N, C-alpha and C positions, 0 to 999 in steps of 0.2 A: 404604640410604637409602630413605625412604618415597616412594611415588608422588607424594603431595601436595607434599613438599619438592622433588622433582624438577621438578614442574610450576612451582613458584615460581621455581626457578633458571632454567629455560628461558624463562619468560615475562619475567623481569625482569633477566636477566644483562646484556643490552646497555644497559639503562637505569640500572644500579645506581650507576655511578660518577658522582658529582656531580649526580645528577638530583633530589635532594631527596625520595627515596622516603619514604613514611610508615612509621610503626613497625609497622603491621599490613597484611597483604595479605589480600584476599578473593577467592574464586572463585565466580562466578555459575553455578549449575547450572540449566538450563532444563528443565522437564518439562511435559507436557500441552500445552495451547494457548498462544496468544500471551499474554504478560503473566504467565504462571505461572512464578515463579522463586523459588529459595531461596538465601540467602547463607550460606556456611559459612566460619567463621574457620579459616584454615589454620595459619599459624605466624608468630611475631613475628621480625623481623630484629633480631639483636643485634650484628651487625658487618657492614660492607661491606669486602671485601678485594679491591682492584683492581676487576675486573668480576664478582666473585662475592659471595655472601652466606653468612653463618653464621646459622642460625635457632635459635630458642629450644629446640626439641626436641633439636637436636644438643648444645647446651650442657648441657641438663638430663641427657641420657643420659651424657655424659662426666663431669659432676660427680658423678653417682650412682656411677659406677665408681670415681672417685678417692676418694670418701668411704668406699666399702667397703674400698679398699686401705689408707687411713689408719687406719680402725678396726681392721683386721686387724693392722696394725703397731703398734697401741697409741698412735698419734699423736693428740693432742687436735685436734679440728676447729676451724679459725678461724671467725669469723663468716661467715654465708652469703654476704654480698656480697663479702667479701674472697676467699673460695674461688672464687666465680664469676669474678672479675676474673682470677685466676691461670689458671683453666681456659680462659677465653676467650683469653687471650694465647697459651697453648699452641696452641689451635685455629687462631689466626691464623697462627702460624709454620708449622704443618702445612699449612694451605691454601696459603700462599705457595710452599712446596716442591712441593706437588702441581701448582700452576700451572706451575712451572718444568719439572716432568716432562712436562706436556702440551705445552709449547712445544718441548721437545727430543725428543718422540716416545718417551719412556721408558714402557714398559708392564709390567704384571705379568700373565703368562699364567694362565689358569684352572688349568692343571695345576700350576704352581708354587704357586698359592694353595691348592689342594686338598691338596697335600703338606704345606704349612705348617700348615694346620688339623688334619690328621691327626696331625702330629708333636706338636701341643699336646695332643691327646686322649691319645696314647700316653704323654706325659710325666706325665699325670695317671692313668695306668693305666685308661683308659676306652676303650671303642669310640667311634667317631664318633657313633653313634646315642645312646649314653649321655651323651656330652659335650653333644650338642645338647639332650637332654631336661633336663639339669641347668641349662644356661644359660636355657632358656625357663621352667623352674620358678622360677628366681630372678628372672624378669622381664626377662631380656636377650634382645633379638631376635637370632636366629642370623644372619639375613641382614645385619644391621648389624655384627655381630661379624666376619663374613667381610670386609665392606668395610673395617672398621678394620684388619684384618690385611693386606689388600691395600695400604692406604695406608702401613702401617708398612714393608712391603717396598719399596714405591715410594720412600718417603722415604730409606730406606737406600741405594737405588741412586742417587738424586739426590745425596746427600751424597758417595757414593763418586766420582761423576763430577765434582762441583763442587769437592770439597775434597781428596780423597786424592791426586789427580794433582799437586797443588802441593807435596806433602811429599816430601822426600828426606833420607836419613840417610847421611852419608859416614863413611869410616874416621876422618877427623879429628874429626868430631862425637863418635864413640865414644871416641876417645882422650882428648879433652878432658873428656868426661863421667866416664870412669873415673879420670882424674887428679884431678878435682875431688872425687870421692867418696873417693879415697885421702887427700887432704888433710883431708877432714872426718872421717876415721877409718874410713870404709868400713863403718859399722855396717849391719846388716841388719834393723833394727827395722821393724815394721809398725804402721801407725796406722789405727784405726777413726775415720774423719773425718766430720764434719758441716760443711756449707758453706752460707753465705749470700752472695749477690752483690747488691750495690746498683749497678745498671748506670748508665752515663752514655752519652749519644748519641755517635755516631761523631765529630762535630765539635762537641763540647760547649763552651759558653761557660764563662768563669770562674765565673759565677753558678750555672750548672747543676752544675759540679763541686763548688762549695762546698755547694750544697744536698744533693748525694749524700753528701758527706763527713759533713755534719751528721747526715743520716739514719742513716748507718752507725755513727757514734759513739753515737747514741741507741740503736740496736739492741744494741751491745756493752754499754752501761750496763744495759739491761734484762736481758741474759743474765747479767751478773755480779751481778744482784740476784735470780738464780735463776728467771728466766723460762724456759719450756720452749723449747729450741732448735728442735725439730722443728715445733712450733706456729708459732713466729716465721718459720721458713723457709717454710712453706706460705703464711703471710700476706704476707711482704714480699720474699722472694728473687726475683731475676730469673734465677737459675741454672737449668740444665736439669733439676736434681734437686729443684727447689722442691717439687713436688707429691709427692715421696717423703720430705718432711721434711728435705731437704738432705743426705740420706744418700749419701756417696760410697763406702761400704763399706771394706774393708781395703785399704790401699795401702802398699806397701813404701817404705822410705826412698828407694830408687832410683827409685821411680815417682811421687814427689811432683811435682805441677805446679811448674814453675820459679818462677812468680810468688809462691808462698807457701811454697816448700820450706824455705828457711832459717828462716822464722818457726815452722813446724810442728816442726822438729827441736829447737827450744828449749822446746817445750811439755812439761809433765808431764801425766799422765792427768787429764782433766777440765778442763784449762785452755783458754782462748779467746784467739786472737790479737787484737791491735788491728786496725783496718781496714787492709788491705794494698792499695795502689793498683796498678792495671794499666790497660792500654788499654781493658779492658772495663768497669771501674768499681772498686768497693771490695769486697774479699773479707774475709769473717769466717769463721774456721775453728776448730772445736773438736776436740781429740783426745779422743774419747769413751773410747778404750781404746788401749793400747800393748802390743805383745808382741815378743819376739825371735824371729828365724828365721835362724840362720846354719848353715853347713856346706859341705862340699865336694861336688862333683858327679861321681859315678862311674857310668859306663855300661858295659854288656856289649856289646862290639863284635865283629863277625864279619868276617873277611877272606874274600872269595869271588871266584870268577871264573865267567864264563858264556859260552855261545855262543848267539847270537840268529839265528833265521831268520824273516824277515818274509814272510808271504804277499803276493803281488802278482799282476799280470796273467799272469805266467809260472809262478808257483808257488802251487798251491792250499794251503789249510790242511792238508789230509791229507798232501800231499807234503812240506810243511815239517816235519810231525811225523815222517814216515818218514825224512827226511834226518837228523834229530837222533837218531833211534833207531840209525841206521847209524853215526853219529859216536860215540855212546855206546859201541857195541859195539867200535869201533876203540880207544877209550880203555881199555876193559877188557882188550883184547888187548895193551896195552902202549904204544900211541902216546901222544905227549905232548899233553895238553890244550891247552897254550899254543900249540903249533904248529898244531893244528887250528883253534883260535879265530882265529889270524892269517889262516889260509887261507879260512875259511868264514863267520865271524860277520858279520852285517849291522850290528852295533853297532861302527862303524868307530872310534869313540873308544876303546873298551876293547880292540878287536881288536888294535890296535897294541901293546898291553901284554899280549898273550896272553890276553885276556878278563878281565884283572884289574880288579876294581871297587874295590879298596882296602878300607879299614876302613869298615864300614857301621854307623851308629848305629841303635838302635831307631826305627822310623818314618822311616828314611832312604830307603825305597823303597816301591813299591806293595804293598798288603796281600798279594796272592797270592804275589808274589816273596818277601816276608819270611816268610810262613808256610812255604813250601817250604824256605827257607834255615834256619829255626829247627828244622826236622825232620831235618836232615842232621847226621851225625857228621863231624868233620874227616877229610878225605880222600875222603869219599863223593861220588859223582856221582849227581845226581837223574835220575829218569825225565823225558822231555819233558813240559813243562807250558806252559800258555798264560796270557799276560797281555794287557793292551790293546796292548802293543808288538809282540806276535808270540809265537812259540814259542821256548822256552829249554831248555837243559840247564845245570846249575849244579854247581860243586864248591866245597864249603866247605874252605878251607885251614887256618884256625885261628881260635881265639876268645881274647879277653882281656878283663879288667876294666881299663877305661881312665879315668884321672882327667882329665876334660875340663873342669875348673873354669874354666880361662881362656877356652876357646871358648864355654862356656855363659855365662860372665860377659859376653862381648862380644855374644853373641846376645841375651841378656836386655837389655843396654844398648841395643841397636838397637831392640828391641821397645818399651822404655820411651820412648826418644826419639821414635819414630814415633807412639806413642799420645799423648805430650805435645804434639807438634806438631799432631797431628790435632785434639785437643781445643781447643787455642788457635785454630787456623785455623777450626774449625767455629763457635766462639763469635763470632769476628770476622765470619764470613760470614753467620751468622744475623742479627747486628746490622745488617749492611749491607743485606740484602734487606728487613729490617723498616723501616729508615730510608728506603729508596728506594721503598717501596710506598705506595699510597694505602690507608689504613686508617682507617675511621670506626667507633668503638665506640659502641654505642647502648644499653648497659645502663641508662643514666640515664633513658631514656624509659619504663622499665617502671613 
């Protein structure tokens, strides 16, 4: 954020709401003797959001980024004023969520931000210095990029706190979901979807609903006359992916949002749904592509047992390691691993079972433990090794190829249901905070 924009925010934050602020702000800089002054135009306010403002430079910067993304994706650009309205609405929602973060004391530490920026550079096979040079060569301010990254992380944390805690998936939810899919044939088709949402307010009147329906029907008519879906999505959609051309990506049949799942399953490639009503508004969905993806799920499982010694006030790390070396020697001399685990292991849950951890799936334990386990032959006992839980010795008992299709199906169902509920809850929450906020858009004064 530029110094001048920061000055505008600080100077006018307390007066922004309902104070009839002008479209332009100026800062008087005094130099020399009395009466010598110059007036510098700072930035135009394009929106008032509660007690904060969004200024023209922010809108222009974000619009430039969105345009670059749309061009890269091959999406036709809508008229400039339409794109600005969409970008401004997204900035308003972001600002509202950042305000909620401030009220609730949610912060993003510099260390977290630095790691995130470095991760972006690594993903592009660049050093941080190279990444910064490329950004600035293309006209993007690196400091602003960092602040945008900080805000993205901040917003994710706000959404997690405000939305995810409301979501629960029960065994009954999973059973009902799987039964419904079974009745529908249980197909594993995947759909490449594009989406347009024509939103209605939370407590919409019948007139508002009728207007939204008419707008949605007009959009469908244009699409069926070969209008470009992505271009229309950027221009008219109120969905979260509007500025990505409404692209939802590949979604399996199991993962389709409930509100339009049945309608999408009826589509052939390239077809478009009629407007589908939900509490959020009217949805229009296109199946840009369809593909099949079926098969069973087989994993390599390992049955293992271990003995854990946790360092504490009485046992140093070195002493824990030495104790396990002694126990390993006793096992090699013929003592029973299970008996020693019951007598000595600090993992009381498995100790009662002779250290038995049962069948372990790939990724089912911490990486260091899994790496040691994968390096052992059946019957072999490891050297002592350390994880974040303490010091271990481990014995692999056997391995097998296991068809866990049913367990995987239930796990996937739980994941699908959680994502579906989160998406629906997030859309409702965003609409709620937007409706409850004081927002004044000022693009028309330009």
